[in-house]
C-alpha positions as CSV (number, residue, x, y, z in Angstrom):
1,X,116.6,145.0,262.1
2,X,119.2,147.6,262.7
3,X,118.0,150.8,264.1
4,X,119.7,153.0,261.3
5,X,117.7,151.0,258.5
6,X,114.6,151.4,260.8
7,X,115.1,155.2,261.2
8,X,115.9,155.4,257.5
9,X,112.6,153.6,256.6
10,X,110.5,155.7,258.7
11,X,112.0,158.8,257.2
12,X,111.1,157.3,253.6
13,X,107.8,156.9,254.3
14,X,107.6,160.6,255.5
15,X,109.0,161.2,252.2
16,X,106.5,158.9,250.2
17,X,103.5,160.3,251.9
18,X,104.6,163.9,251.1
19,X,105.0,163.0,247.5
20,X,101.9,161.3,247.5
21,X,99.9,164.6,248.9
22,X,101.9,167.2,246.4
23,X,101.1,165.2,243.7
24,X,97.1,165.1,244.4
25,X,97.2,168.6,244.8
26,X,99.6,169.2,241.8
27,X,96.9,167.1,239.9
28,X,93.9,169.1,241.4
29,X,95.7,172.0,239.9
30,X,96.5,170.7,236.5
31,X,92.8,169.7,236.2
32,X,92.0,173.3,237.0
33,X,94.4,174.3,234.3
34,X,92.3,172.1,231.9
35,X,94.9,169.5,231.6
36,X,93.1,166.6,232.6
37,X,95.6,163.8,231.1
38,X,98.2,165.7,233.4
39,X,96.0,165.2,236.1
40,X,95.6,161.8,235.6
41,X,99.0,161.2,235.8
42,X,99.5,162.6,238.8
43,X,96.9,160.7,240.4
44,X,98.3,157.6,239.3
45,X,101.6,158.4,240.3
46,X,100.5,159.8,243.5
47,X,99.0,156.2,244.1
48,X,102.4,154.9,243.3
49,X,104.0,156.9,245.9
50,X,101.4,155.6,248.4
51,X,102.2,152.1,247.4
52,X,106.0,152.8,248.4
53,X,104.8,154.6,251.7
54,X,102.8,151.2,252.4
55,X,105.6,149.1,251.4
56,X,108.2,151.1,254.1
57,X,105.7,150.9,256.7
58,X,104.9,146.9,256.4
59,X,108.9,146.5,256.1
60,X,108.8,148.0,259.7
61,X,107.4,144.9,261.0
62,X,109.5,142.2,262.7
63,X,109.0,138.5,262.6
64,X,106.3,138.4,265.4
65,X,104.4,141.1,263.8
66,X,105.1,144.2,265.9
67,X,106.1,147.2,264.5
68,X,110.0,148.2,265.4
69,X,109.2,151.4,267.0
70,X,109.4,152.7,270.6
71,X,106.6,152.1,273.0
72,X,104.2,154.8,272.4
73,X,105.8,156.2,269.8
74,X,102.8,156.6,267.4
75,X,104.1,155.0,264.6
76,X,102.9,151.7,263.3
77,X,99.9,149.7,263.9
78,X,98.3,148.5,267.1
79,X,94.7,148.6,268.2
80,X,92.0,151.2,267.2
81,X,92.0,153.0,270.8
82,X,96.0,153.2,270.7
83,X,95.9,154.7,267.0
84,X,93.4,157.4,268.6
85,X,95.6,158.2,271.7
86,X,98.6,158.5,269.2
87,X,96.9,160.6,266.8
88,X,95.4,163.0,269.5
89,X,99.0,163.0,271.0
90,X,100.4,164.4,267.5
91,X,97.7,166.7,267.3
92,X,98.2,168.0,270.9
93,X,101.8,168.4,269.8
94,X,101.1,170.5,267.3
95,X,98.9,172.8,269.3
96,X,101.2,173.0,272.2
97,X,104.8,172.8,270.9
98,X,105.4,173.0,267.0
99,X,102.9,175.5,265.8
100,X,103.8,178.1,268.8
101,X,107.4,177.8,267.9
102,X,106.7,178.4,264.2
103,X,104.3,181.0,264.5
104,X,107.1,182.8,266.8
105,X,109.6,182.8,264.1
106,X,106.7,184.1,261.4
107,X,105.6,186.6,263.9
108,X,109.5,187.8,264.3
109,X,109.6,187.9,260.4
110,X,106.6,189.6,260.1
111,X,105.1,186.6,257.4
112,X,101.3,187.7,257.8
113,X,100.2,184.8,255.4
114,X,102.2,182.1,257.2
115,X,100.8,183.9,260.6
116,X,97.2,183.1,259.4
117,X,98.1,179.7,258.0
118,X,99.5,178.7,261.4
119,X,96.7,180.3,263.5
120,X,94.0,178.5,261.2
121,X,95.9,175.1,262.1
122,X,96.2,175.6,265.5
123,X,92.5,176.2,265.9
124,X,91.6,173.4,263.7
125,X,94.1,170.9,265.5
126,X,92.3,171.7,268.5
127,X,89.3,170.4,267.1
128,X,91.1,167.4,265.8
129,X,92.5,166.4,269.3
130,X,89.1,167.0,270.9
131,X,87.4,164.6,267.9
132,X,90.0,161.9,268.5
133,X,89.4,161.8,272.3
134,X,85.7,161.3,272.1
135,X,86.0,158.7,269.7
136,X,88.8,156.9,272.0
137,X,86.2,157.1,274.4
138,X,83.7,155.5,272.1
139,X,86.0,152.5,271.0
140,X,87.1,151.9,274.5
141,X,83.4,151.4,275.4
142,X,83.3,149.0,272.5
143,X,81.4,151.1,270.5
144,X,82.0,152.7,266.9
145,X,81.8,156.8,267.1
146,X,78.5,157.3,266.1
147,X,79.0,161.1,265.9
148,X,81.4,160.6,262.9
149,X,78.8,159.2,260.8
150,X,78.9,162.7,259.0
151,X,82.5,164.7,259.5
152,X,82.5,168.2,257.9
153,X,85.7,170.2,257.4
154,X,86.2,173.8,256.8
155,X,88.2,173.8,253.0
156,X,89.6,177.2,254.2
157,X,91.2,176.4,257.4
158,X,90.6,172.8,258.4
159,X,88.3,173.1,261.2
160,X,86.6,170.1,261.9
161,X,83.3,168.7,263.3
162,X,81.4,165.6,263.8
163,X,77.8,166.4,261.8
164,X,76.8,169.0,259.4
165,X,78.2,172.3,259.6
166,X,74.8,174.6,260.6
167,X,76.9,177.7,261.0
168,X,79.9,179.4,259.9
169,X,83.2,178.6,260.6
170,X,84.3,179.5,263.9
171,X,88.0,180.1,262.8
172,X,87.7,181.9,259.8
173,X,84.3,182.6,259.0
174,X,83.7,180.6,255.8
175,X,79.8,179.7,255.2
176,X,78.7,176.4,256.7
177,X,77.3,175.4,253.1
178,X,81.1,175.6,252.0
179,X,82.6,172.7,254.1
180,X,83.2,169.5,252.8
181,X,81.3,166.7,254.0
182,X,82.5,163.2,254.6
183,X,80.0,160.5,255.2
184,X,80.5,156.8,256.7
């Protein structure tokens, strides 16, 4: 595949992924405002955008079944251990490079809400990187990550922990009972 076409497919994948998430969020807002059928429309079209993203992702495969990406780029399908490493590296990039740069700009421009949001994200991304590493260790030993039978996520800042939250969020202070629980 031509490199430019592959880059365009990766870009389209990102755009479709963002549209998917926007539509899910906008659907939630429509439902809150009492527009259940509009919420349903947003959900349905969010699914369609997910279908588009999956299609672009699949097209990036070459005839051998490998994804057309540079080695270690973290895009495509490999083994779970690789995915966990790529996910961890992505989280560390956000913690160490992306958000600090964005935060500097927000601070220079005195954008208090943006500063708060970015600081929350930095702290949450740290927990994500730790969880991905712990899961990778388990997978590399041939085991599932049993600690993730229940994963709890703070709905305010995204702080994430394996198990049920028993204390207030260490990042934003939200009460433990407000955490969203994901069970395997």
